[in-house]
C-alpha positions in Angstrom: -80.5 -91.6 -179.8 -77.3 -90.3 -178.1 -77.7 -88.5 -174.8 -76.7 -84.9 -174.2 -73.2 -84.3 -172.8 -71.3 -81.4 -171.2 -68.4 -80.2 -173.4 -67.5 -77.1 -171.4 -68.2 -76.2 -167.7 -66.6 -73.2 -166.0 -67.7 -70.8 -163.4 -66.9 -67.5 -161.8 -68.0 -66.4 -158.3 -71.3 -65.1 -159.7 -72.2 -67.5 -162.6 -71.6 -70.8 -164.3 -71.3 -71.2 -168.1 -71.8 -74.6 -169.8 -71.8 -75.9 -173.3 -74.0 -78.9 -173.8 -74.1 -81.1 -176.9 -77.7 -82.0 -177.5 -79.6 -84.1 -180.0 -83.0 -82.6 -179.5 -83.9 -80.3 -182.4 -87.0 -78.9 -180.6 -84.9 -77.8 -177.6 -82.2 -76.4 -179.9 -84.9 -74.5 -181.9 -86.3 -73.0 -178.7 -82.8 -71.8 -177.8 -82.4 -70.3 -181.2 -85.7 -68.5 -181.0 -84.6 -66.9 -177.7 -81.1 -65.8 -178.9 -80.3 -62.1 -178.5 -78.8 -60.0 -181.3 -75.2 -60.3 -180.2 -75.5 -64.1 -180.1 -77.2 -64.1 -183.5 -74.4 -62.0 -184.9 -71.7 -64.3 -183.5 -73.5 -67.3 -185.0 -74.0 -65.7 -188.4 -70.2 -64.8 -188.4 -69.3 -68.4 -187.5 -71.5 -69.7 -190.4 -70.0 -67.1 -192.8 -73.3 -65.3 -193.3 -73.3 -61.6 -193.9 -75.7 -60.6 -191.1 -77.9 -62.1 -188.4 -80.9 -60.9 -190.4 -80.1 -63.5 -193.0 -79.8 -66.3 -190.5 -82.6 -68.8 -190.5 -83.2 -72.0 -188.4 -82.8 -74.0 -191.6 -79.1 -72.8 -191.8 -78.5 -74.3 -188.4 -80.3 -77.6 -189.2 -78.4 -78.1 -192.4 -75.0 -77.6 -190.6 -76.1 -79.8 -187.6 -76.5 -83.1 -189.6 -74.1 -85.7 -188.3 -75.3 -88.9 -189.9 -78.5 -89.3 -191.9 -81.2 -87.7 -189.9 -79.2 -87.4 -186.7 -78.5 -83.8 -185.8 -76.4 -82.4 -182.9 -76.3 -78.9 -181.5 -74.1 -77.1 -179.0 -76.0 -75.0 -176.5 -74.4 -72.4 -174.3 -76.2 -72.1 -170.9 -75.6 -69.4 -168.3 -76.6 -70.1 -164.7 -76.9 -67.5 -162.0 -78.5 -68.0 -158.6 -82.2 -68.8 -159.3 -81.9 -68.5 -163.1 -80.7 -70.6 -166.1 -80.7 -69.1 -169.6 -79.9 -70.7 -172.9 -77.9 -67.9 -174.7 -76.5 -69.5 -177.9 -77.0 -72.5 -180.1 -74.7 -73.6 -182.9 -74.1 -76.6 -185.0 -70.3 -76.4 -184.3 -68.2 -76.7 -181.1 -65.6 -74.0 -181.8 -68.1 -71.2 -182.1 -70.1 -72.4 -179.0 -66.9 -72.6 -176.9 -65.8 -69.1 -178.1 -69.2 -67.6 -177.1 -69.1 -69.4 -173.8 -65.6 -68.0 -173.0 -66.8 -64.5 -173.7 -69.5 -64.8 -171.1 -67.1 -65.5 -168.3 
């Protein structure tokens, strides 16, 4: 299985924002379950769904397939002193990058 990699890494004086490409569906699912409403709305918009209320984990899994059973996800992490939080998970790079840039 491929290893996770960093696709985006920027920081301000108070925080660091990264986008990781990960291949672990369990980790991605945990991130999805912890997403707040604004992140869910951004994700639903990127997947052309009408609202975040119609967004299900299965939508993410279907879009995350790369080859056969291999799935990849882009996770936005925000790090502040003493705290790291997964804010967003997406099957596509452009939406993850856009969300990460909004956090800076």
